[in-house]
N, C-alpha and C positions, 0 to 999 in steps of 0.2 A: 504494500500500500504506500503510495507516494503522498506525502503531506507537505504543506507549506505553512509557514507561520507568517501571518499578516501582521506587520507592526501596528501598534496602537494608533499611531498617527494616520495610518491608512485605513484602519477599521472604520472610523467614522465617515471617511470619504466613501468607502465601499458601501456602507449601510445606506448613506444618503442616495447614492446612485442606484442601489437595489430598489429602493422605494420608487424612484423615478422609472426604472425599468419595469417594475410591477404595474405601475399605472399605465405605461405605454402598452404593455401586453394586454391589460384589461380593455383599453380602448380598441385594440385590434380585435379582441374577442367580440366586442360590441359591433364593430364594423362587419365582421364575418356574419354575425346574426342578421344585420341589415341587408347583407348581400345574398341572403338565402341559405343560411346555414342548415336549416331544416331539410332543404332539398339537396344540399351539397355539404354534408358534414365534414368533408375533408378540408373545408375552409377554416375550420377550427384548429386543425392539427398543430400547425406551427405556433400560433399565439398561445394556445393552451400549454404546449410544451415549454415555451419561454416563461409563462406565468408560473408553472409548477417548478421549473428549475430555479427561478428567482425566489419563490416562496420557500423552497427547501433550504436555501442558503440563509435567508432571513430567520427561519426557524432555528437554524444552528447558531447563528451569531447573536440572535436576539433582535427583536423588532424595534426596540427603542434604545437610544443612547443613554448610558448611565454614567454617573460620575465615576471616573477612574477606569473606564473601559481599558482593558489590557489587550495584548495581542490575541489573535484568534488563530488556532490551528485548523486548517481546512484539508479535508481529504480531496485530492485532486481528481481521483477516479470518478467521484460523484459531482464535484463542484467546479471543475476547471473552466468550463464554458461560461458559467454564470459569473465567475470572478473576472475573466477576461472581458466579457461583454460589458459588465458594469464599469470596470476601470477604464476601458477604452472609450465607452460612452461618456463618462465623466470627464475624461481628458478632452474630448471634443467640446463639451460644455465650457470647461475652463478656458480653452483656447478662444472660443467665441466671446467669452466675457472679457478677455484681454483686448478685444477689439473695440471696447466701449470708448466713447468720446471722453477724453480726460477733462474736458471743459465742463461737462455736465456735473451737477451736484452729486458727489459721492463717486464719480467716475474714476478718479485716481486711486481711491481706496479699493474699489472693486478690481481694478487692473492689478494692483499689488497683490491682493488676496488671491486672485485667479492665477497669477504668475507663480506664487508660492505653492499653491495646491497642484498646479500642473507640474511643477518641478518635482514635487514629492511623488506624484503618480509616476512620472517618467523615470525617476530614479528607482522606484520599486519595480517597475516593469523591466528595467534594464538589468537589475540585480537578479530578479526572479525569472527572467526571460526563458532560460533553458528549462527550468522546472515547470513553468506554466505552459510552455509549448509542448511538453512531453518528451523533450530530448535529454532530460537529466536522468 
């Protein structure tokens, strides 16, 4: 069994992203319903799979942030895809937030925060890259 330890500073970022991923999967399930899921149940397959994968990792890590959250040890055989999708998705969000107009109220602070979080995610993905990709 291959496991990875997610550092505490990444656990909160991962959890935040998992909540976003869960919401997007739920929206896609709703969209499948509107597109005729009763007649074409295969439309549900991918979003339900994403929802279940994300929910399973939230069940493991805990659904809410608690004071003093520590590192989390994750079984990659079960949760590799959820970890990668969540962190890569959050990295896209942070990069988008770094494009904010610094002249807007709070823009500079948002850019700094997004840059810091993006760097933390990038560093974690670089260090854990071989393990997460299954080459370790």
